[in-house]
Phi, psi and omega in degrees: 000151177287165179300318180298318179294319180295316180295319178298318178296320178297317177299315182295313181295317179299315179296321180292315181298315181296313181292325178294320178296315178297318179297319181295315179296317179298318180298315181295318180295314180295318180298313181296317182295311182293321180295316179297318179296319178295323178294319178296321177297318179295322179293319179296316180295318180294322179296319179295312181295323179296324177295319178297315180295319180298319179293321181292329182285352179279351179292166183293314180229077186291139174259101187296324179296319179293321178296316180295331179292339180274354184281156177272104179232166178228185179292338182254358181237123183233145181245135176233140176231131177249117182225128180054039176079003182246140180265136175233143181213165178278352178208174177302151187302304180048038176082012182294320181295329179289339181285345182278117182296142179303322181296323178293318179297321179296318180294317179295319178297333178276002175094016180243129175289140184215159176221144182205141176262129181219179175244135180232114181062033180082002181248133177288136179221159172245128183249126179245127180243134181228126177286142178245172180292153177072021178082004177285159182229136180247131178228141175232125182251114184246120182288140177250021184296319179297321178293322178297320177297322177298319180294321178296317177298318179298319179297319178295318180297314181294324177296317177298321178296319179297317179293318178298322178295322178297317178297316178298322177296320178295317179297316178297318179297320178297315179295317181297316180294324178297319179292318182290322184275354180302315177298322178293324176297320177297320178296318180298314180296321178297318179297322178295318179294323177295317178297331178280357176111355181272079185284358176274357181293134178222157176271151179280114183291341182267002184289305183233104181303325182292340182250022182299320181295317177298318180298314180297318180296319180295312181297322177295319178299317180295320178300314179296318180296317180296318180296317180293319179298319179295320178297315179297318181296317181293323179296312180297319180294317181296315180298316181296319179294321180294331180284342184295319182298306177297331178293320178297322177295314178298319181297319179296316179295319179296324179296319178297315180297321182292319180294333181256019182297331181290344179269353182262162175288171188301314182292319179293322178296318178296320179295319180296318178297317179296318179298318181297316180295318182290322176296319178298316179295321179298320178298317178296322180296317179297317179299319179293323178296320177297317179294322179294322177296324179285344183292341179276353180286164181292155179292145172248087189282146177189182178283125182234135176254092187297329180296319178293320179295322179294319178297318179295320180294323179293318179294322179296332179272003179076027181249170183281133177296344180293348177292337185270126176223163174127197187278124179276004183297149182282157173246166167254105186203182177268114186300314183300319182291321178295319176300318180294319178301311181296315182298316183290320180293320178293318178298320178296319179294322180293316185286319191242351184236015179074013180098150179288145177250345178198139175229113184248138179245124179236201179285098183055040180215136175237135178231126177237123181245144175229177181241031180277200183284354181081184180238128180296145181305322182288345180265350186290338181283339186241357186294339180263007176283159180284139175056038176287121182238011181271203182302330181298329181272329188261351185298328183256000186293145179240009178141315180281159183235139180255191182268347183082010182242350185300306181288332175297322177293320177301314179297320181294317181291322177295317179296325179298332177270009182076017181244203181201166177237139180228162177224137175214183183279143173276136184306323182267013181102142183108193183242151176235114177261127182238124177249122177243123179254142178279128178302138181234115182256015183293000000 
């Protein structure tokens, strides 16, 4: 799980545990309080009724049924009197005598008033027993079913409150993590823009006072990185530019030797041809190094028509413009880099893939297909590295040799736009290179 999800879960679980604990304690306290109060009410009512029965039994010929008829009873409160081994009640028995626990009866028979909560027929009741004169016994059975329903309703309400609190905790946790992670999100976006080549990106030092030190450290790091990158870029560019002058001299001399190769002996002619080829390759390498040094510079965004650039690149390579298909809509991108991507991919297809068979332009996507031997799956991870000279570079070669920087430049330009380049197999054989650039509306 992500950090945001974990923090949200902790907030939700914490809120649920806390609210559940409070709900449980509240339920127990309310249950105990209401039950005790109901029991005290039942004891007071039973004591009053027992006093009435006791007074009635002092008459010369008491009518117990008539005496019980004068008592205050309800549908949930029933009175039983046991006299001379016979039970008398205010209503039909319906198992009421069975609800009186034997231990309670023993205590009442022994002359002690007692009270006990039991269950009768699945219903909770409170039984109050009071001894009467002459060995008679008075019992009052008071149903607690209504109170039990109240407790069930209370439990449902408290459970709902606990769940609602957990949901509220999750929402609060989500909001809190979003607020807390907002500075980190800003750092991440800044790092992505820096990785894409925008080394002028900085964090706002006035945004989060608590993160001022992190902001200053980050901006200082970017300043140092930008300075070092600029030094490296300038060094590579300076070296490459300095190499151009002697290379032009060598190229001119090699050209003279090549034109006069027919006047030389066989070994000297072969040597002159080799020197000319290597000087030419060296020149391409210097040009690629200069372009690679420029790849670290910031993007120069503008309206670019990739379909037109692809058509121009195909014509420059001496190929048919009919190879280019797709959407002519403009992009917002760096024109020079898109031109370089197209030129290098087409050149790669010509050198190693027998020439391109299709060039498709989509929504910030370029696809170049060839009909060569393709690229092995194990080589696809390194084919875009700089100066790759292993099987990844030679698997598709047909004789000519490159500088080892063409596809590296394609990858660098794609990354500068926040995109990437991939290679896979073409269904009809060959390789398919796909460049996807992230749209930039800045």
